[in-house]
C-alpha positions in Angstrom: -11.4 10.1 6.0 -8.1 8.4 5.7 -6.4 11.5 4.4 -7.3 13.5 7.5 -6.3 10.5 9.7 -2.9 10.4 8.1 -2.4 14.1 8.6 -3.3 13.8 12.3 -1.0 10.8 12.8 1.9 12.7 11.2 1.6 15.3 14.0 1.5 12.5 16.6 4.6 10.8 15.1 6.4 14.1 15.2 5.6 14.6 18.8 6.6 11.0 19.6 9.8 11.5 17.6 9.1 8.2 15.8 11.3 8.6 12.7 10.3 5.5 10.9 6.6 6.0 11.3 6.9 9.7 10.4 8.8 8.9 7.2 6.2 6.3 6.2 3.3 8.6 7.0 4.8 11.5 5.0 5.4 9.1 2.1 1.7 8.0 2.3 0.5 11.6 2.4 2.7 12.5 -0.6 0.9 9.8 -2.7 -2.5 10.9 -1.3 -1.8 14.5 -2.3 -0.7 13.4 -5.8 -4.0 11.5 -6.2 -6.1 14.4 -4.9 -4.5 16.8 -7.4 -4.6 14.5 -10.4 -6.7 15.7 -13.3 -10.3 14.8 -12.7 -10.0 14.2 -9.0 -11.6 17.5 -8.1 -9.4 17.7 -5.0 -11.1 14.6 -3.6 -9.7 11.4 -2.3 -12.3 8.8 -1.4 -11.3 6.2 1.1 -11.6 3.5 -1.6 -8.9 5.2 -3.6 -6.8 5.8 -0.5 -7.0 2.1 0.4 -5.8 1.1 -3.1 -2.8 3.5 -2.6 -2.0 2.1 0.8 -2.2 -1.5 -0.4 0.1 -0.7 -3.3 2.6 1.0 -1.0 2.5 -1.9 1.5 3.1 -4.5 -1.2 6.0 -2.5 -2.7 7.5 -2.2 0.7 7.3 -5.9 1.4 8.7 -6.7 -2.1 11.6 -4.3 -1.6 12.3 -5.8 1.8 12.4 -9.3 0.2 15.0 -8.0 -2.3 17.1 -6.5 0.4 17.0 -9.8 2.4 18.1 -11.7 -0.7 21.0 -9.3 -1.2 22.1 -9.7 2.4 21.0 -6.3 3.6 18.8 -7.1 6.7 19.2 -3.5 7.9 17.4 -2.1 4.9 14.9 -4.9 4.8 13.9 -4.2 8.4 13.2 -0.5 7.6 11.1 -1.4 4.5 9.1 -3.9 6.6 8.5 -1.3 9.3 7.2 1.2 6.8 5.0 -1.4 5.1 3.6 -2.3 8.5 2.6 1.4 9.0 0.7 1.3 5.6 -1.0 -2.0 6.6 -2.3 -0.4 9.9 -4.7 1.7 7.8 -5.9 -1.2 5.6 -9.1 -3.2 6.3 -8.5 -6.6 8.0 -7.2 -9.0 5.4 -9.4 -11.9 4.5 -8.5 -15.5 5.5 -8.2 -18.0 2.6 -11.6 -19.4 3.6 -13.3 -16.0 3.7 -11.7 -15.1 0.4 -13.0 -18.3 -1.3 -16.5 -17.6 0.1 -16.4 -14.0 -1.2 -15.2 -15.1 -4.7 -17.8 -17.9 -4.9 -20.5 -15.3 -4.1 -19.2 -13.0 -6.8 -19.1 -15.8 -9.3 -22.7 -16.6 -8.5 -23.7 -12.9 -8.6 -22.3 -12.3 -12.1 -23.4 -15.7 -13.4 -20.0 -16.9 -14.4 -19.7 -20.4 -15.7 -16.4 -20.7 -17.5 -13.0 -19.1 -17.9 -14.5 -16.8 -20.5 -16.2 -15.0 -17.6 -13.0 -14.4 -15.7 -12.8 -10.7 -16.7 -16.3 -10.1 -15.3 -15.5 -11.9 -12.0 -12.1 -10.2 -11.6 -13.5 -6.7 -12.3 -16.1 -7.1 -9.5 -13.7 -9.0 -7.2 -10.9 -6.4 -7.5 -13.3 -3.6 -6.6 -15.0 -5.3 -3.8 -12.0 -6.9 -2.2 -9.5 -4.0 -2.6 -7.1 -3.8 0.3 -8.4 -7.0 1.8 -6.8 -9.5 -0.5 -3.9 -9.6 -3.0 -4.8 -9.4 -6.6 -2.7 -12.4 -7.5 -4.4 -14.5 -4.8 -7.8 -13.5 -6.2 -6.8 -14.3 -9.7 -5.5 -17.8 -8.8 -8.7 -18.5 -6.9 -11.0 -17.4 -9.7 -9.0 -19.5 -12.2 -9.3 -22.6 -9.9 -13.0 -22.1 -9.2 -13.9 -21.5 -12.9 -11.8 -24.3 -14.3 
């Protein structure tokens, strides 16, 4: 389980005195614990939910780094990028544009989508199946293009 892996890696980062990695892993674990203790979670955190959290944290880190770069603060941007990279280590391998298109086409065929009216059905299935492997915005653009 990802939760256990993060806990083990926190200990390893402490021993290695890797401050950036340790800070990122502790932040990840904080979000994992919040998700485990949320009402209805029954003290469980399936890997699918953990991957969603990791993807969200990685995206937030990259977005924040972009803002820092725009504001002329490369020191802060570098730290955010380093922490986002730690999050990304635990995510499944990202799909290439070709792989993403093939997956989305298969989903469209599977749900029997024929027009933009079916976008919700396609996005629901695609978001679940491709979580952590593709950005939601990229999936949405591709679905729109393929259904148009």
